[in-house]
C-alpha positions in Angstrom: 31.3 -9.4 8.5 30.7 -5.6 8.2 27.2 -4.4 8.3 26.2 -1.4 6.2 23.7 1.3 7.3 22.4 4.5 5.8 22.8 7.7 7.7 20.8 10.9 7.2 23.1 11.8 4.3 22.5 8.4 2.6 18.7 8.7 3.1 18.7 12.3 1.9 20.7 11.3 -1.3 18.3 8.4 -2.0 15.3 10.6 -1.6 16.7 13.5 -3.5 16.7 15.9 -0.4 19.3 17.4 1.8 20.5 15.7 5.0 19.0 18.8 6.7 15.6 17.8 5.5 16.0 14.3 7.0 17.1 15.9 10.3 14.1 18.1 10.2 11.7 15.2 9.6 13.3 13.3 12.5 12.7 16.2 14.9 9.3 17.2 13.5 7.9 13.6 13.4 9.1 12.0 16.6 7.9 8.6 17.9 4.9 10.2 19.6 3.7 12.2 16.5 0.8 11.2 14.2 3.2 10.1 11.5 6.5 9.1 13.2 9.7 8.9 11.2 11.0 5.3 11.2 13.3 4.7 14.2 17.0 4.0 13.4 18.3 0.4 13.7 21.5 1.6 15.3 23.1 4.6 16.9 26.8 5.0 17.1 28.2 8.0 19.1 24.9 9.8 18.6 24.7 9.2 14.9 21.6 7.2 13.7 21.8 4.5 11.1 19.1 2.5 9.2 19.5 -0.9 7.5 19.7 -0.4 3.7 16.7 -2.7 3.2 14.6 -0.3 5.2 14.9 2.5 2.6 11.6 1.4 1.0 9.9 1.8 4.4 11.3 5.4 4.6 10.1 6.1 1.1 6.6 4.9 2.0 6.8 7.1 5.2 7.7 10.1 3.1 4.9 9.4 0.6 2.4 9.5 3.5 3.4 12.9 4.6 0.6 15.5 4.7 0.4 17.5 1.6 1.9 14.8 -0.6 -1.4 13.8 -2.1 -3.1 15.5 -5.1 -1.1 18.6 -5.8 1.4 17.6 -3.1 3.5 20.7 -3.5 6.7 21.2 -5.4 8.2 18.0 -6.9 11.5 16.6 -5.6 14.7 17.7 -7.3 14.9 14.2 -9.0 11.4 14.5 -10.3 11.9 18.0 -11.6 15.0 16.9 -13.5 13.0 13.9 -14.8 10.2 16.2 -16.0 12.7 18.4 -17.8 14.3 15.4 -19.5 10.9 14.0 -20.4 9.9 17.4 -22.0 13.1 17.3 -24.1 11.9 14.0 -25.4 8.4 15.4 -26.2 6.5 14.1 -23.2 4.1 16.4 -21.4 3.9 16.3 -17.6 0.9 14.0 -17.5 2.5 11.5 -19.8 5.8 11.7 -17.9 4.0 11.1 -14.6 2.1 8.1 -15.9 5.4 6.6 -17.3 7.1 7.2 -13.9 4.2 5.5 -12.1 4.4 2.5 -14.4 8.2 2.2 -13.9 7.7 2.5 -10.1 5.3 -0.4 -10.2 7.5 -2.4 -12.5 10.7 -1.9 -10.3 9.5 -1.6 -6.7 13.1 -2.2 -5.4 14.2 1.2 -6.8 13.4 4.5 -5.2 11.8 7.3 -7.2 15.1 9.3 -7.4 16.9 6.1 -8.6 14.3 5.6 -11.3 14.4 9.2 -12.4 18.2 9.0 -12.7 18.1 5.7 -14.5 15.5 7.0 -17.1 17.4 10.2 -17.7 20.6 8.3 -18.2 18.9 5.9 -20.7 17.4 8.9 -22.6 20.7 10.7 -22.9 22.5 7.8 -24.6 
């Protein structure tokens, strides 16, 4: 049976960031740091891989990064696109944020970028 893993590209895609960002996190937040990036489950020829079911753990890790609290900096690309689509539907940023939070709680198995894409797709039908 073939086992499937996420590499840095898969993690980056799921989180709406580049693979370069994932590489940067891995080097900046090593195992001995205050907020270590989750260790890979496998490494093949120097390429790390994480079990697909650990994506939620990686999302939680990212949400715990410094500066991601109130004000948290620039939204991810997925969230920015979601906010644009929400504005087209007449929602202000606060309403769109509350809706996204509600959907995140309702569908914990989906990452935020997945939820954003799903909502945008439903709105554009």
